[in-house]
A tleap script that builds the chain and sets N, CA, C and O, in Angstrom:
source leaprc.protein.ff14SB
mol = sequence {
  NMET LYS ASP ILE PHE ASP HIE ALA ALA TYR
  ASN PHE GLU TYR GLY ILE ASN ASP PRO HIE
  THR HIE ASP VAL HIE SER GLN LYS GLU HIE
  ARG GLU GLY ASP ASN VAL VAL GLY GLU TYR
  THR LEU THR GLU ALA ASP GLY THR GLN ARG
  ILE VAL LYS TYR ARG ALA GLY PRO HIE ILE
  GLY PHE GLU ALA TYR VAL GLU ARG THR GLY
  HIE ALA GLN HIE PRO ALA HIE TYR GLY LYS
  HIE SER LYS GLY GLU GLN GLY GLY VAL GLY
  GLY THR SER TYR VAL GLY ALA THR HIE TRP
  SER ASN GLN GLY TYR ASP GLY TYR GLU HIE
  GLY CHIE
}
set mol.1.N position { -41.335 99.459 -88.917 }
set mol.1.CA position { -41.992 98.189 -88.660 }
set mol.1.C position { -41.047 97.310 -87.832 }
set mol.1.O position { -39.855 97.229 -88.125 }
set mol.2.N position { -41.570 96.675 -86.830 }
set mol.2.CA position { -40.785 95.827 -85.941 }
set mol.2.C position { -40.609 94.445 -86.566 }
set mol.2.O position { -41.564 93.849 -87.065 }
set mol.3.N position { -39.388 93.952 -86.531 }
set mol.3.CA position { -39.068 92.617 -87.050 }
set mol.3.C position { -39.597 91.566 -86.075 }
set mol.3.O position { -39.402 91.700 -84.867 }
set mol.4.N position { -40.257 90.533 -86.571 }
set mol.4.CA position { -40.815 89.492 -85.693 }
set mol.4.C position { -39.729 88.686 -84.991 }
set mol.4.O position { -40.029 87.963 -84.041 }
set mol.5.N position { -38.467 88.788 -85.433 }
set mol.5.CA position { -37.376 88.054 -84.819 }
set mol.5.C position { -36.638 88.869 -83.759 }
set mol.5.O position { -35.649 88.395 -83.198 }
set mol.6.N position { -37.106 90.094 -83.476 }
set mol.6.CA position { -36.436 90.944 -82.495 }
set mol.6.C position { -36.435 90.343 -81.095 }
set mol.6.O position { -35.465 90.507 -80.355 }
set mol.7.N position { -37.488 89.664 -80.729 }
set mol.7.CA position { -37.596 89.139 -79.366 }
set mol.7.C position { -38.088 87.685 -79.410 }
set mol.7.O position { -39.281 87.417 -79.554 }
set mol.8.N position { -37.154 86.779 -79.284 }
set mol.8.CA position { -37.521 85.356 -79.272 }
set mol.8.C position { -37.947 84.953 -77.862 }
set mol.8.O position { -37.355 85.400 -76.878 }
set mol.9.N position { -38.964 84.117 -77.767 }
set mol.9.CA position { -39.419 83.620 -76.470 }
set mol.9.C position { -40.030 82.235 -76.666 }
set mol.9.O position { -40.834 82.024 -77.575 }
set mol.10.N position { -39.644 81.297 -75.807 }
set mol.10.CA position { -40.242 79.975 -75.850 }
set mol.10.C position { -40.024 79.248 -74.529 }
set mol.10.O position { -39.173 79.630 -73.727 }
set mol.11.N position { -40.794 78.212 -74.323 }
set mol.11.CA position { -40.650 77.250 -73.230 }
set mol.11.C position { -40.861 75.875 -73.818 }
set mol.11.O position { -41.761 75.688 -74.637 }
set mol.12.N position { -40.047 74.898 -73.415 }
set mol.12.CA position { -40.345 73.521 -73.785 }
set mol.12.C position { -39.869 72.596 -72.681 }
set mol.12.O position { -39.000 72.939 -71.879 }
set mol.13.N position { -40.460 71.424 -72.666 }
set mol.13.CA position { -40.120 70.412 -71.672 }
set mol.13.C position { -40.528 69.048 -72.214 }
set mol.13.O position { -41.576 68.911 -72.844 }
set mol.14.N position { -39.689 68.031 -71.965 }
set mol.14.CA position { -40.034 66.670 -72.344 }
set mol.14.C position { -39.295 65.697 -71.441 }
set mol.14.O position { -38.337 66.067 -70.761 }
set mol.15.N position { -39.741 64.471 -71.441 }
set mol.15.CA position { -39.072 63.436 -70.666 }
set mol.15.C position { -39.279 62.072 -71.308 }
set mol.15.O position { -40.312 61.816 -71.928 }
set mol.16.N position { -38.289 61.201 -71.154 }
set mol.16.CA position { -38.324 59.830 -71.672 }
set mol.16.C position { -38.036 58.887 -70.497 }
set mol.16.O position { -37.112 59.119 -69.717 }
set mol.17.N position { -38.825 57.840 -70.382 }
set mol.17.CA position { -38.564 56.797 -69.393 }
set mol.17.C position { -38.958 55.469 -70.037 }
set mol.17.O position { -40.089 55.008 -69.883 }
set mol.18.N position { -38.020 54.862 -70.757 }
set mol.18.CA position { -38.277 53.659 -71.535 }
set mol.18.C position { -37.797 52.429 -70.760 }
set mol.18.O position { -36.591 52.212 -70.651 }
set mol.19.N position { -38.713 51.624 -70.220 }
set mol.19.CA position { -38.293 50.459 -69.442 }
set mol.19.C position { -37.606 49.376 -70.278 }
set mol.19.O position { -36.859 48.560 -69.739 }
set mol.20.N position { -37.854 49.364 -71.586 }
set mol.20.CA position { -37.241 48.353 -72.452 }
set mol.20.C position { -35.756 48.643 -72.684 }
set mol.20.O position { -34.923 47.742 -72.581 }
set mol.21.N position { -35.424 49.904 -72.997 }
set mol.21.CA position { -34.030 50.267 -73.292 }
set mol.21.C position { -33.315 50.861 -72.081 }
set mol.21.O position { -32.102 51.070 -72.110 }
set mol.22.N position { -34.065 51.130 -71.025 }
set mol.22.CA position { -33.531 51.782 -69.810 }
set mol.22.C position { -33.059 53.202 -70.086 }
set mol.22.O position { -32.236 53.740 -69.346 }
set mol.23.N position { -33.572 53.806 -71.140 }
set mol.23.CA position { -33.260 55.191 -71.468 }
set mol.23.C position { -34.139 56.092 -70.601 }
set mol.23.O position { -35.364 56.077 -70.716 }
set mol.24.N position { -33.497 56.877 -69.732 }
set mol.24.CA position { -34.214 57.789 -68.852 }
set mol.24.C position { -33.545 59.155 -68.947 }
set mol.24.O position { -32.400 59.320 -68.525 }
set mol.25.N position { -34.256 60.132 -69.499 }
set mol.25.CA position { -33.720 61.489 -69.570 }
set mol.25.C position { -34.852 62.496 -69.732 }
set mol.25.O position { -35.964 62.145 -70.125 }
set mol.26.N position { -34.549 63.750 -69.422 }
set mol.26.CA position { -35.533 64.815 -69.579 }
set mol.26.C position { -34.805 66.134 -69.827 }
set mol.26.O position { -33.614 66.259 -69.540 }
set mol.27.N position { -35.522 67.103 -70.357 }
set mol.27.CA position { -34.967 68.432 -70.586 }
set mol.27.C position { -36.081 69.457 -70.496 }
set mol.27.O position { -37.224 69.194 -70.872 }
set mol.28.N position { -35.727 70.637 -69.989 }
set mol.28.CA position { -36.627 71.785 -70.053 }
set mol.28.C position { -35.778 73.025 -70.293 }
set mol.28.O position { -34.640 73.126 -69.833 }
set mol.29.N position { -36.367 73.968 -71.031 }
set mol.29.CA position { -35.627 75.175 -71.383 }
set mol.29.C position { -36.600 76.327 -71.564 }
set mol.29.O position { -37.728 76.149 -72.024 }
set mol.30.N position { -36.132 77.517 -71.189 }
set mol.30.CA position { -36.914 78.747 -71.326 }
set mol.30.C position { -36.023 79.815 -71.953 }
set mol.30.O position { -34.889 80.028 -71.524 }
set mol.31.N position { -36.552 80.478 -72.969 }
set mol.31.CA position { -35.825 81.590 -73.587 }
set mol.31.C position { -36.696 82.823 -73.550 }
set mol.31.O position { -37.891 82.780 -73.843 }
set mol.32.N position { -36.065 83.927 -73.181 }
set mol.32.CA position { -36.708 85.229 -73.199 }
set mol.32.C position { -35.704 86.201 -73.802 }
set mol.32.O position { -34.726 86.566 -73.149 }
set mol.33.N position { -35.935 86.624 -75.040 }
set mol.33.CA position { -34.990 87.488 -75.739 }
set mol.33.C position { -33.694 86.746 -76.008 }
set mol.33.O position { -33.703 85.670 -76.607 }
set mol.34.N position { -32.573 87.317 -75.568 }
set mol.34.CA position { -31.264 86.692 -75.776 }
set mol.34.C position { -30.826 85.808 -74.616 }
set mol.34.O position { -29.714 85.282 -74.637 }
set mol.35.N position { -31.671 85.632 -73.606 }
set mol.35.CA position { -31.314 84.872 -72.414 }
set mol.35.C position { -32.006 83.519 -72.392 }
set mol.35.O position { -33.212 83.416 -72.614 }
set mol.36.N position { -31.215 82.475 -72.117 }
set mol.36.CA position { -31.719 81.106 -72.073 }
set mol.36.C position { -31.365 80.494 -70.724 }
set mol.36.O position { -30.249 80.661 -70.231 }
set mol.37.N position { -32.323 79.783 -70.130 }
set mol.37.CA position { -32.110 79.037 -68.889 }
set mol.37.C position { -32.676 77.647 -69.119 }
set mol.37.O position { -33.781 77.504 -69.641 }
set mol.38.N position { -31.925 76.619 -68.731 }
set mol.38.CA position { -32.422 75.273 -68.940 }
set mol.38.C position { -31.791 74.262 -68.011 }
set mol.38.O position { -30.900 74.576 -67.222 }
set mol.39.N position { -32.275 73.043 -68.126 }
set mol.39.CA position { -31.792 71.935 -67.308 }
set mol.39.C position { -32.079 70.632 -68.049 }
set mol.39.O position { -33.120 70.485 -68.689 }
set mol.40.N position { -31.138 69.684 -67.953 }
set mol.40.CA position { -31.450 68.338 -68.428 }
set mol.40.C position { -30.892 67.323 -67.450 }
set mol.40.O position { -29.919 67.585 -66.741 }
set mol.41.N position { -31.517 66.173 -67.425 }
set mol.41.CA position { -31.082 65.076 -66.571 }
set mol.41.C position { -31.041 63.808 -67.406 }
set mol.41.O position { -31.799 63.649 -68.363 }
set mol.42.N position { -30.148 62.914 -67.027 }
set mol.42.CA position { -30.122 61.598 -67.654 }
set mol.42.C position { -29.530 60.584 -66.688 }
set mol.42.O position { -28.724 60.918 -65.819 }
set mol.43.N position { -29.948 59.350 -66.863 }
set mol.43.CA position { -29.403 58.262 -66.076 }
set mol.43.C position { -28.255 57.650 -66.866 }
set mol.43.O position { -28.433 57.186 -67.992 }
set mol.44.N position { -27.072 57.656 -66.252 }
set mol.44.CA position { -25.864 57.116 -66.890 }
set mol.44.C position { -25.898 55.584 -66.849 }
set mol.44.O position { -26.667 54.994 -66.090 }
set mol.45.N position { -25.062 54.951 -67.669 }
set mol.45.CA position { -24.979 53.480 -67.714 }
set mol.45.C position { -24.538 52.893 -66.376 }
set mol.45.O position { -24.862 51.748 -66.063 }
set mol.46.N position { -23.795 53.680 -65.582 }
set mol.46.CA position { -23.319 53.174 -64.289 }
set mol.46.C position { -24.340 53.355 -63.172 }
set mol.46.O position { -24.053 53.037 -62.018 }
set mol.47.N position { -25.537 53.864 -63.501 }
set mol.47.CA position { -26.603 54.015 -62.522 }
set mol.47.C position { -26.682 55.386 -61.873 }
set mol.47.O position { -27.647 55.665 -61.162 }
set mol.48.N position { -25.702 56.248 -62.092 }
set mol.48.CA position { -25.764 57.592 -61.531 }
set mol.48.C position { -26.680 58.462 -62.378 }
set mol.48.O position { -27.020 58.116 -63.509 }
set mol.49.N position { -27.067 59.587 -61.817 }
set mol.49.CA position { -27.881 60.539 -62.563 }
set mol.49.C position { -27.069 61.803 -62.790 }
set mol.49.O position { -26.498 62.360 -61.852 }
set mol.50.N position { -27.019 62.255 -64.039 }
set mol.50.CA position { -26.350 63.511 -64.390 }
set mol.50.C position { -27.420 64.596 -64.476 }
set mol.50.O position { -28.442 64.422 -65.140 }
set mol.51.N position { -27.173 65.714 -63.798 }
set mol.51.CA position { -28.071 66.861 -63.818 }
set mol.51.C position { -27.248 68.055 -64.286 }
set mol.51.O position { -26.252 68.414 -63.658 }
set mol.52.N position { -27.661 68.661 -65.381 }
set mol.52.CA position { -26.963 69.817 -65.930 }
set mol.52.C position { -27.921 71.000 -65.926 }
set mol.52.O position { -28.980 70.960 -66.553 }
set mol.53.N position { -27.536 72.055 -65.210 }
set mol.53.CA position { -28.298 73.300 -65.204 }
set mol.53.C position { -27.450 74.330 -65.933 }
set mol.53.O position { -26.262 74.477 -65.646 }
set mol.54.N position { -28.057 75.043 -66.875 }
set mol.54.CA position { -27.285 75.975 -67.685 }
set mol.54.C position { -28.051 77.266 -67.906 }
set mol.54.O position { -29.271 77.333 -67.762 }
set mol.55.N position { -27.283 78.293 -68.263 }
set mol.55.CA position { -27.858 79.569 -68.654 }
set mol.55.C position { -26.904 80.232 -69.631 }
set mol.55.O position { -25.700 79.976 -69.617 }
set mol.56.N position { -27.454 81.082 -70.472 }
set mol.56.CA position { -26.636 81.781 -71.462 }
set mol.56.C position { -27.281 83.117 -71.783 }
set mol.56.O position { -28.502 83.269 -71.747 }
set mol.57.N position { -26.433 84.070 -72.093 }
set mol.57.CA position { -26.918 85.387 -72.466 }
set mol.57.C position { -25.768 86.254 -72.921 }
set mol.57.O position { -24.606 85.897 -72.724 }
set mol.58.N position { -26.070 87.378 -73.521 }
set mol.58.CA position { -25.020 88.225 -74.075 }
set mol.58.C position { -24.094 88.824 -73.015 }
set mol.58.O position { -22.958 89.175 -73.334 }
set mol.59.N position { -24.539 88.949 -71.781 }
set mol.59.CA position { -23.715 89.551 -70.733 }
set mol.59.C position { -23.049 88.526 -69.824 }
set mol.59.O position { -22.085 88.846 -69.128 }
set mol.60.N position { -23.556 87.299 -69.826 }
set mol.60.CA position { -22.978 86.264 -68.949 }
set mol.60.C position { -22.265 85.167 -69.725 }
set mol.60.O position { -21.599 84.324 -69.125 }
set mol.61.N position { -22.391 85.162 -71.050 }
set mol.61.CA position { -21.813 84.074 -71.830 }
set mol.61.C position { -22.600 82.798 -71.582 }
set mol.61.O position { -23.823 82.836 -71.446 }
set mol.62.N position { -21.901 81.661 -71.522 }
set mol.62.CA position { -22.540 80.372 -71.245 }
set mol.62.C position { -22.019 79.868 -69.916 }
set mol.62.O position { -20.820 79.938 -69.644 }
set mol.63.N position { -22.910 79.365 -69.095 }
set mol.63.CA position { -22.535 78.851 -67.790 }
set mol.63.C position { -23.313 77.570 -67.529 }
set mol.63.O position { -24.527 77.518 -67.727 }
set mol.64.N position { -22.602 76.538 -67.082 }
set mol.64.CA position { -23.255 75.259 -66.786 }
set mol.64.C position { -22.765 74.732 -65.442 }
set mol.64.O position { -21.593 74.871 -65.092 }
set mol.65.N position { -23.667 74.136 -64.712 }
set mol.65.CA position { -23.359 73.474 -63.456 }
set mol.65.C position { -23.746 72.012 -63.650 }
set mol.65.O position { -24.911 71.702 -63.896 }
set mol.66.N position { -22.773 71.120 -63.542 }
set mol.66.CA position { -23.001 69.694 -63.788 }
set mol.66.C position { -22.859 68.956 -62.475 }
set mol.66.O position { -21.857 69.096 -61.775 }
set mol.67.N position { -23.868 68.169 -62.148 }
set mol.67.CA position { -23.860 67.388 -60.912 }
set mol.67.C position { -24.190 65.936 -61.245 }
set mol.67.O position { -25.067 65.660 -62.064 }
set mol.68.N position { -23.488 65.023 -60.610 }
set mol.68.CA position { -23.818 63.604 -60.720 }
set mol.68.C position { -24.175 63.118 -59.330 }
set mol.68.O position { -23.445 63.365 -58.370 }
set mol.69.N position { -25.295 62.430 -59.225 }
set mol.69.CA position { -25.737 61.921 -57.939 }
set mol.69.C position { -25.769 60.397 -57.982 }
set mol.69.O position { -25.903 59.793 -59.046 }
set mol.70.N position { -25.646 59.802 -56.827 }
set mol.70.CA position { -25.699 58.351 -56.724 }
set mol.70.C position { -24.321 57.736 -56.633 }
set mol.70.O position { -23.310 58.438 -56.616 }
set mol.71.N position { -24.291 56.444 -56.576 }
set mol.71.CA position { -23.050 55.676 -56.491 }
set mol.71.C position { -22.926 54.848 -57.764 }
set mol.71.O position { -23.784 54.018 -58.062 }
set mol.72.N position { -21.858 55.080 -58.505 }
set mol.72.CA position { -21.644 54.363 -59.763 }
set mol.72.C position { -21.319 52.905 -59.475 }
set mol.72.O position { -20.467 52.603 -58.640 }
set mol.73.N position { -21.991 52.018 -60.160 }
set mol.73.CA position { -21.734 50.591 -60.037 }
set mol.73.C position { -21.083 50.110 -61.326 }
set mol.73.O position { -21.681 50.172 -62.400 }
set mol.74.N position { -19.849 49.628 -61.203 }
set mol.74.CA position { -19.102 49.149 -62.356 }
set mol.74.C position { -19.151 47.623 -62.365 }
set mol.74.O position { -19.023 46.995 -61.314 }
set mol.75.N position { -19.334 47.024 -63.536 }
set mol.75.CA position { -19.411 45.557 -63.592 }
set mol.75.C position { -18.079 44.905 -63.245 }
set mol.75.O position { -17.010 45.490 -63.421 }
set mol.76.N position { -18.176 43.684 -62.751 }
set mol.76.CA position { -16.962 42.906 -62.470 }
set mol.76.C position { -16.278 42.593 -63.797 }
set mol.76.O position { -16.935 42.534 -64.836 }
set mol.77.N position { -14.967 42.393 -63.766 }
set mol.77.CA position { -14.207 42.101 -64.976 }
set mol.77.C position { -14.357 40.630 -65.358 }
set mol.77.O position { -14.411 39.747 -64.501 }
set mol.78.N position { -14.422 40.394 -66.656 }
set mol.78.CA position { -14.516 39.047 -67.199 }
set mol.78.C position { -13.365 38.825 -68.163 }
set mol.78.O position { -12.713 39.782 -68.581 }
set mol.79.N position { -13.111 37.586 -68.518 }
set mol.79.CA position { -12.099 37.292 -69.519 }
set mol.79.C position { -10.806 36.817 -68.906 }
set mol.79.O position { -10.798 36.308 -67.785 }
set mol.80.N position { -9.705 36.977 -69.629 }
set mol.80.CA position { -8.442 36.378 -69.225 }
set mol.80.C position { -7.856 36.985 -67.954 }
set mol.80.O position { -6.998 36.363 -67.327 }
set mol.81.N position { -8.291 38.181 -67.555 }
set mol.81.CA position { -7.748 38.803 -66.347 }
set mol.81.C position { -8.620 38.554 -65.119 }
set mol.81.O position { -8.316 39.067 -64.043 }
set mol.82.N position { -9.696 37.779 -65.253 }
set mol.82.CA position { -10.620 37.605 -64.144 }
set mol.82.C position { -10.221 36.472 -63.204 }
set mol.82.O position { -10.890 36.267 -62.191 }
set mol.83.N position { -9.158 35.731 -63.503 }
set mol.83.CA position { -8.671 34.624 -62.671 }
set mol.83.C position { -9.759 33.577 -62.422 }
set mol.83.O position { -9.831 32.981 -61.348 }
set mol.84.N position { -10.607 33.365 -63.441 }
set mol.84.CA position { -11.628 32.335 -63.352 }
set mol.84.C position { -12.876 32.722 -62.591 }
set mol.84.O position { -13.823 31.939 -62.535 }
set mol.85.N position { -12.907 33.904 -62.004 }
set mol.85.CA position { -14.079 34.326 -61.254 }
set mol.85.C position { -15.152 34.813 -62.222 }
set mol.85.O position { -14.845 35.448 -63.231 }
set mol.86.N position { -16.374 34.520 -61.920 }
set mol.86.CA position { -17.498 34.938 -62.751 }
set mol.86.C position { -18.491 35.713 -61.897 }
set mol.86.O position { -18.605 35.474 -60.694 }
set mol.87.N position { -19.211 36.647 -62.524 }
set mol.87.CA position { -20.289 37.355 -61.844 }
set mol.87.C position { -19.781 38.349 -60.823 }
set mol.87.O position { -18.599 38.690 -60.781 }
set mol.88.N position { -20.705 38.799 -60.009 }
set mol.88.CA position { -20.350 39.751 -58.971 }
set mol.88.C position { -20.487 41.185 -59.444 }
set mol.88.O position { -20.761 41.465 -60.611 }
set mol.89.N position { -20.288 42.067 -58.506 }
set mol.89.CA position { -20.386 43.494 -58.779 }
set mol.89.C position { -19.000 44.081 -58.711 }
set mol.89.O position { -18.212 43.711 -57.840 }
set mol.90.N position { -18.690 44.977 -59.602 }
set mol.90.CA position { -17.385 45.620 -59.602 }
set mol.90.C position { -17.304 46.715 -58.559 }
set mol.90.O position { -18.015 46.683 -57.555 }
set mol.91.N position { -16.445 47.675 -58.796 }
set mol.91.CA position { -16.211 48.745 -57.837 }
set mol.91.C position { -17.303 49.795 -57.833 }
set mol.91.O position { -18.193 49.796 -58.684 }
set mol.92.N position { -17.219 50.682 -56.869 }
set mol.92.CA position { -18.156 51.789 -56.728 }
set mol.92.C position { -17.387 53.088 -56.819 }
set mol.92.O position { -16.309 53.212 -56.238 }
set mol.93.N position { -17.925 54.062 -57.541 }
set mol.93.CA position { -17.337 55.388 -57.627 }
set mol.93.C position { -18.280 56.380 -56.975 }
set mol.93.O position { -19.500 56.224 -57.024 }
set mol.94.N position { -17.708 57.385 -56.374 }
set mol.94.CA position { -18.504 58.453 -55.782 }
set mol.94.C position { -18.282 59.703 -56.612 }
set mol.94.O position { -17.147 60.038 -56.951 }
set mol.95.N position { -19.363 60.390 -56.938 }
set mol.95.CA position { -19.291 61.496 -57.872 }
set mol.95.C position { -19.809 62.769 -57.232 }
set mol.95.O position { -20.479 62.729 -56.201 }
set mol.96.N position { -19.494 63.901 -57.852 }
set mol.96.CA position { -19.896 65.185 -57.295 }
set mol.96.C position { -20.337 66.160 -58.346 }
set mol.96.O position { -21.089 65.804 -59.253 }
set mol.97.N position { -19.876 67.400 -58.236 }
set mol.97.CA position { -20.350 68.476 -59.098 }
set mol.97.C position { -19.183 69.189 -59.775 }
set mol.97.O position { -18.068 69.228 -59.255 }
set mol.98.N position { -19.470 69.751 -60.950 }
set mol.98.CA position { -18.502 70.526 -61.725 }
set mol.98.C position { -19.188 71.794 -62.192 }
set mol.98.O position { -20.373 71.778 -62.524 }
set mol.99.N position { -18.460 72.876 -62.219 }
set mol.99.CA position { -19.006 74.140 -62.705 }
set mol.99.C position { -18.151 74.602 -63.889 }
set mol.99.O position { -16.923 74.561 -63.818 }
set mol.100.N position { -18.786 75.034 -64.960 }
set mol.100.CA position { -18.067 75.508 -66.134 }
set mol.100.C position { -18.734 76.770 -66.629 }
set mol.100.O position { -19.961 76.868 -66.644 }
set mol.101.N position { -17.926 77.741 -67.037 }
set mol.101.CA position { -18.528 78.945 -67.608 }
set mol.101.C position { -17.592 79.604 -68.610 }
set mol.101.O position { -16.371 79.466 -68.537 }
set mol.102.N position { -18.186 80.308 -69.527 }
set mol.102.CA position { -17.495 81.162 -70.478 }
set mol.102.C position { -18.124 82.529 -70.267 }
set mol.102.O position { -19.194 82.814 -70.805 }
set mol.103.N position { -17.474 83.362 -69.497 }
set mol.103.CA position { -18.101 84.584 -69.010 }
set mol.103.C position { -18.065 85.726 -70.007 }
set mol.103.O position { -17.008 86.101 -70.514 }
set mol.104.N position { -19.242 86.269 -70.275 }
set mol.104.CA position { -19.410 87.563 -70.876 }
set mol.104.C position { -18.894 87.808 -72.275 }
set mol.104.O position { -18.477 86.896 -72.989 }
set mol.105.N position { -18.938 89.042 -72.626 }
set mol.105.CA position { -18.608 89.529 -73.951 }
set mol.105.C position { -17.106 89.429 -74.199 }
set mol.105.O position { -16.310 89.890 -73.381 }
set mol.106.N position { -16.712 88.827 -75.328 }
set mol.106.CA position { -15.292 88.637 -75.630 }
set mol.106.C position { -14.778 89.581 -76.716 }
set mol.106.O position { -13.644 89.438 -77.174 }
set mol.107.N position { -15.609 90.551 -77.133 }
set mol.107.CA position { -15.183 91.508 -78.150 }
set mol.107.C position { -15.538 91.099 -79.567 }
set mol.107.O position { -15.330 91.869 -80.504 }
set mol.108.N position { -16.074 89.886 -79.738 }
set mol.108.CA position { -16.465 89.404 -81.063 }
set mol.108.C position { -17.983 89.294 -81.119 }
set mol.108.O position { -18.629 88.921 -80.140 }
set mol.109.N position { -18.528 89.616 -82.257 }
set mol.109.CA position { -19.973 89.583 -82.405 }
set mol.109.C position { -20.515 88.185 -82.758 }
set mol.109.O position { -21.706 87.939 -82.567 }
set mol.110.N position { -19.692 87.281 -83.258 }
set mol.110.CA position { -20.080 85.910 -83.608 }
set mol.110.C position { -21.314 85.882 -84.516 }
set mol.110.O position { -22.191 85.031 -84.363 }
set mol.111.N position { -21.368 86.815 -85.453 }
set mol.111.CA position { -22.464 86.802 -86.424 }
set mol.111.C position { -23.750 87.439 -85.946 }
set mol.111.O position { -24.754 87.380 -86.656 }
set mol.112.N position { -23.761 88.041 -84.782 }
set mol.112.CA position { -24.996 88.665 -84.260 }
set mol.112.C position { -25.073 90.114 -84.654 }
set mol.112.O position { -26.036 90.798 -84.307 }
savepdb mol mol.pdb
quit
């Protein structure tokens, strides 16, 4: 008799765009057997968007590609170091992409 857990498969997707809290994010993921592919996005507090694309499986391990798009806007400084200046926009940061992976089988079963 075949175990119903032998082959897992699913798809899901959701998104949030709350104008009151400014929470903006989404995620989608697909699993077929032991392989997972997914992506999520979110809007950072500095106004940039983070996009993470990932995949995982028994032969590739876990791999993620992280990208930030846009120009980060940092608030102007206030308080005792502001020299009496109020308001204004702070500095701008430019962002790019990062790749991270944990490749393949490491010789341990990790409970599988």
